[in-house]
C-alpha positions as CSV (number, residue, x, y, z in Angstrom):
1,M,84.0,154.6,56.8
2,V,81.8,156.7,59.0
3,F,78.5,156.2,59.9
4,E,76.3,158.6,61.5
5,T,73.3,157.2,63.6
6,Y,70.2,158.8,65.5
7,S,69.2,156.7,67.8
8,E,70.1,153.1,70.0
9,E,68.8,151.1,67.5
10,E,70.6,152.3,64.5
11,T,74.4,152.2,66.3
12,F,73.1,148.7,67.3
13,N,72.5,148.0,63.3
14,I,76.0,149.1,62.7
15,G,77.5,146.6,65.2
16,K,75.4,144.1,63.9
17,D,76.2,144.5,60.2
18,I,80.0,144.8,61.2
19,G,79.8,141.6,63.2
20,S,77.7,139.4,60.7
21,K,81.1,140.1,58.5
22,A,83.5,139.0,61.4
23,E,86.2,136.6,60.5
24,P,88.4,134.5,62.5
25,G,91.2,136.1,64.4
26,E,89.9,139.8,63.8
27,V,90.9,142.3,66.4
28,Y,88.5,145.1,67.0
29,T,88.9,148.0,69.1
30,L,86.3,150.3,70.3
31,I,86.8,153.7,71.6
32,G,84.5,156.3,73.4
33,D,83.8,158.1,76.2
34,L,81.3,156.8,78.8
35,G,78.0,156.3,77.7
36,V,78.1,157.1,74.0
37,G,77.3,153.7,73.3
38,K,79.9,151.2,73.2
39,T,78.0,148.4,74.8
40,V,74.7,148.9,72.4
41,F,77.4,148.5,69.4
42,T,78.9,145.8,71.1
43,K,75.6,143.7,71.8
44,G,74.8,144.6,67.7
45,F,78.5,143.5,67.2
46,G,77.0,140.0,69.2
47,A,73.8,139.7,66.9
48,G,75.7,139.6,63.9
49,L,78.1,136.8,64.9
50,K,74.6,135.2,65.9
51,I,75.3,134.9,69.7
52,E,72.1,135.1,71.5
53,E,72.8,135.5,75.1
54,P,72.9,138.7,76.9
55,I,75.7,140.7,76.4
56,N,76.8,142.8,78.8
57,S,80.2,145.0,79.3
58,P,82.9,142.9,81.4
59,T,84.2,146.0,83.1
60,F,84.9,144.2,86.6
61,T,85.9,140.8,85.0
62,I,87.7,142.2,81.9
63,I,87.2,139.2,79.6
64,Q,83.8,137.7,79.1
65,V,83.3,134.7,76.3
66,Y,81.1,133.9,74.4
67,D,81.3,130.9,72.1
68,E,77.9,129.9,71.3
69,G,77.6,131.7,68.1
70,R,79.0,131.2,64.5
71,L,82.6,132.5,65.9
72,P,83.9,132.3,69.5
73,L,83.7,136.3,70.9
74,Y,86.4,137.7,73.4
75,H,85.1,140.8,74.8
76,F,87.3,143.0,76.6
77,D,86.6,145.9,79.2
78,V,89.6,147.0,79.8
79,Y,88.4,150.7,81.6
80,R,89.7,149.1,85.3
81,I,93.4,148.0,83.9
82,G,95.7,149.9,86.2
83,D,98.6,148.3,84.0
84,V,99.0,146.6,80.6
85,E,101.3,143.7,82.4
86,E,97.6,142.9,84.0
87,M,96.5,141.5,80.8
88,D,99.1,138.9,80.1
89,E,97.7,137.3,83.6
90,I,94.2,136.8,81.8
91,G,95.7,135.5,78.6
92,F,95.4,138.6,76.5
93,D,97.4,136.6,73.6
94,E,95.5,134.1,73.7
95,Y,92.5,134.8,73.3
96,V,93.4,137.9,70.5
97,Y,95.6,135.2,68.7
98,G,92.9,133.0,68.8
99,D,90.3,131.5,66.5
100,G,87.4,133.9,67.8
101,V,87.0,137.6,67.1
102,S,88.2,140.0,69.8
103,L,86.4,143.4,70.7
104,I,88.5,145.4,72.7
105,E,86.7,148.8,74.7
106,W,88.9,151.5,75.8
107,A,91.7,149.5,73.5
108,N,93.2,153.4,74.0
109,L,94.1,152.5,77.3
110,I,96.6,149.6,75.9
111,E,97.5,150.5,72.7
112,D,100.9,149.2,73.0
113,I,99.8,145.7,73.0
114,I,97.1,146.0,70.3
115,P,98.1,143.9,67.6
116,K,99.3,146.2,64.2
117,A,96.5,145.0,62.0
118,H,93.1,145.5,63.8
119,T,89.8,148.1,63.0
120,E,89.9,150.7,65.0
121,I,85.7,152.1,66.0
122,L,85.5,155.1,66.9
123,I,81.7,156.7,68.9
124,E,81.7,159.4,69.1
125,K,78.7,162.3,70.7
126,D,77.9,165.0,69.3
127,L,75.3,166.7,71.1
128,N,74.4,170.4,68.7
129,K,73.2,167.1,66.6
130,G,70.7,165.6,69.5
131,F,71.0,163.6,72.4
132,D,70.8,160.2,70.6
133,Y,73.1,160.9,67.6
134,R,76.5,159.2,67.5
135,K,79.3,159.3,64.5
136,I,81.0,156.4,64.5
137,T,84.2,155.8,62.3
138,V,85.6,152.7,61.2
139,T,89.0,152.8,60.2
140,E,91.2,149.5,58.9
141,V,94.8,149.2,60.7
142,K,97.5,147.7,59.0
């Protein structure tokens, strides 16, 4: 599926819609350049899971767990990962194969350990279509 958005609110709402349909054990990978709207999308995704606390990108902590929604959300930001082995230290498999939903920003940096079945979300800008334009491509990988 491909979505086109022209505001942060629209990007948030796409995330919210996808989050509202998320099921236990699902893994979502979030790929896109800096400043493309990954965190805005993630905030919407959390809202779709009925998470009310503020969602921020866990750049320095690698993972943030939100467990007061309809499902736990395991929000990873692996931008600062130097080696895939660091993911073992934080219990990556326990989260990804757990009862919640995993959303992994910068997943392309750890693609070797991403479960085969996941949903890839690619967010791209196109300045020719406007500063706030985003193309969001959602692909089921089996």
